[in-house]
C-alpha positions in Angstrom: 195.2 184.1 16.4 194.6 187.1 14.2 195.1 186.4 10.5 197.9 189.0 10.3 200.0 187.0 12.8 199.7 183.7 10.9 203.0 182.8 9.3 203.2 182.5 5.5 203.7 178.9 4.4 205.3 178.1 1.1 202.5 175.6 0.2 199.7 176.8 -2.0 196.5 177.1 0.0 198.1 175.4 3.0 195.2 176.8 5.1 192.6 174.8 3.1 194.8 171.6 3.3 194.8 172.1 7.1 191.1 172.5 7.2 190.6 169.4 5.1 192.9 167.3 7.3 191.4 168.6 10.6 187.9 167.8 9.6 188.9 164.4 8.3 190.4 163.8 11.8 187.3 165.4 13.5 185.0 163.0 11.7 187.2 160.0 12.5 187.3 160.9 16.2 183.6 161.5 16.4 182.9 158.2 14.8 185.3 156.5 17.2 183.6 158.1 20.2 180.3 156.1 19.6 178.3 158.9 21.2 175.0 157.9 19.6 173.4 154.4 19.7 172.3 154.3 16.0 172.7 152.0 13.0 175.9 152.4 11.0 174.6 154.4 8.0 172.5 156.7 10.2 175.4 157.3 12.5 177.7 158.2 9.7 175.2 160.7 8.4 174.8 162.3 11.8 178.6 162.5 12.2 179.0 164.1 8.8 176.2 166.6 9.4 177.5 167.6 12.9 181.0 168.1 11.6 179.8 170.2 8.6 177.4 172.2 10.8 180.2 172.8 13.3 182.5 174.1 10.7 179.8 176.4 9.2 179.0 177.7 12.7 182.6 178.5 13.4 182.8 180.5 10.2 179.7 182.4 11.0 181.0 183.1 14.6 184.3 184.4 13.1 182.4 186.9 11.0 179.9 188.1 13.6 181.8 187.8 16.9 185.4 188.8 16.2 186.9 192.0 14.9 189.8 190.6 12.9 188.5 187.2 11.6 186.2 186.9 8.6 183.8 184.4 7.1 185.4 182.3 4.3 183.1 180.0 2.3 186.2 178.2 0.9 186.9 177.1 4.5 183.5 175.5 4.6 184.2 173.8 1.3 187.5 172.5 2.7 185.9 171.3 5.9 183.2 169.5 4.0 185.8 167.9 1.7 187.6 166.6 4.7 184.4 165.0 6.0 183.6 163.5 2.6 187.1 162.2 2.1 186.7 160.5 5.5 183.4 158.9 4.5 185.1 157.6 1.3 188.1 156.3 3.2 185.8 154.7 5.8 184.0 152.9 2.9 187.1 151.6 1.2 189.7 151.3 4.0 189.4 149.8 7.5 189.9 153.0 9.6 187.7 152.2 12.6 
């Protein structure tokens, strides 16, 4: 969806909150998929790096492969924050 068509939401930086929540969910779903037979700590590291790399790749593609979307480094920060929050939640709360 072109940025000009995105509705304005009354919450400050709602876009970044959505990025954070979506990457929290992405990390959770990747961890639940058990797609790599590895030890727990190594598996968590791979999941985190894949999620963060995916987010950075999407931002790069938006800049270089679309006419009306742009790279936003704060989106990468929000994506990474979502993954990090998941890792902390995984450590202290029984999520999966």
